N, C-alpha and C positions, 0 to 999 in steps of 0.2 A: 713865458706864454702870457699873452695879453689879448684882450678883446679889441677887435678892430673891424673897420668896414672894408671889405674886399674891393669895393668899387674904385676908389682912388688908385689902388695897386694895379688892378686890372686896366684901368684907363691908361696908366703909364705903359704898361706892357703892350696894349693895343697900339698906342701911338708909336712906340718904338718898333714894333713888328710890321705895322702896315706897309711901309715902304719896302721891307724885305720881301713880303708876300707878293706885293705888286711887281717887284723886280723879278720875281720867280714865275711870272705870267699866271698868277693865281689871283682869285678875288677874295675879299675879306669882309665879314660881317661881325661887328661887335655889338652886343646887346646886354643890357642889364635891367632887371626889374626896377621899378620905382621904389624908393625907400632904401635903407641900408641893407647891405648883404653882410651880416655880422658873423664873424668867426672868432673862436678862442684859439690862438696859436702863435707860432713864430712867423712873423711877417716875412722875413728873408727866405726861410724854408718854403713857405707857401708860394713866394714869388718864384723860387727855383722850380718848384713843381709845375706851376702854370707855364713857365718858359719851356721846360723840357717837353711837356705835352705838345704845346704849340710848335716848337721846333721840330718835333717828330712828324707832326702833320705837314709842315712845310716841306720837309725832306722827302717824305714817302708818298704824299698825295699826287704829286706830278703836276706838270704844266696844265693849265686850264681848269684846275680843281677849285672848288669853293670851300673856303675855310671859315669856321664860325667860332667865336669865343663868347661864352655867355656866363653871367652870374644870375642866380635865381634862388629864391626861397622855395623849399618844398616842405612837405609835411614833416619830414625827418631831420631837416637842417638846411644848411646853405650849400649850394652846388656851384662848382665850376665845371662847365661843359665845353669841351672842345670837340668839333666835328668837322669832317671833310667828306669831299665827294670823290676821293681817290680810289684805288683798288681794294682798300680795307685789308683785313687780316683774315685768312681762312680760320674757320671755327677750330680745326685741329691744332692750330698753332697758337691761338689766344692764350692757352694756359701756360705757355712757355715764355711769353714776352717779358715777364718780370724776373726771369732767371738771369743771374749775372752772366754777362758776355754773350748772351743769346741774341742772335740776329736772324730775323726771318729772311733777309736778303742773302741767300745762300751763296751767290756769286760774288758777294762783298763788293758790289759796284758802287754802293752809296757810302757817304761819309758816316762815321760813327764807330763806336767801340762796343756797343751792346750794354752800356751801363746807365743810359738815360732813364729808362722805365724801371730799372732797379732801384735808382735813386728816388724816383717818384714813389715807388711802393714803400720804401723805407720812411719817407716823409708822411705818407698816408698813415702807415702804422703808428708812427710817433704821435700823431694827431688823433688817433682812434677814429679816423675817417674811413670811408669805404670808397673803393674804386670799382667801376663797372666798365667793361669794354662791350660794345654792342655794334651790331651791323647797322650802318647808317643808310644802307640801301640806295645808292651806292656809298662805299666809303666806310669810315670808322667813326664811332662816337665814344668819347671818354668822358665819364661822369665822375667826379670826385665829390662826395657828400660829407660835409663836416657836420657832426652831430650837434643838436641844440643842447647848450648847457654842460657839455662834457669837457673835461680837461685831460691833458696828456698824463697827468700825475694821479688820476683816479685809481 
């Protein structure tokens, strides 16, 4: 675990995924606050977390959706926020999306094995962070908050 600025990491992810999103007939907005977005953690794990959440948005939001990736400081820590304007997740299913092998797509028409958000949750827990799924009206908003000054070894 080390302290680092999320911005260069998210800059790279945004640059890599922008063409994928555009090829998927979606639009993309990437925004970071001015100044550093510091976290204490494992850079590779946090990159995997951001990629998994963004990939889920690409896969499930559908053509024509607007996707957004943001890094920002809040009162409680540093946040990664991924939102989309797709169909979202019904409230009754939100509690299950972190379960291993769970897929809200009952017909199994979309790619995936149901482990992406399970891995995200494990990374969140390892970093003593918090994850919140909320209705983006329309779509889904996923906010991961890394606490100020905490370590995974506390």
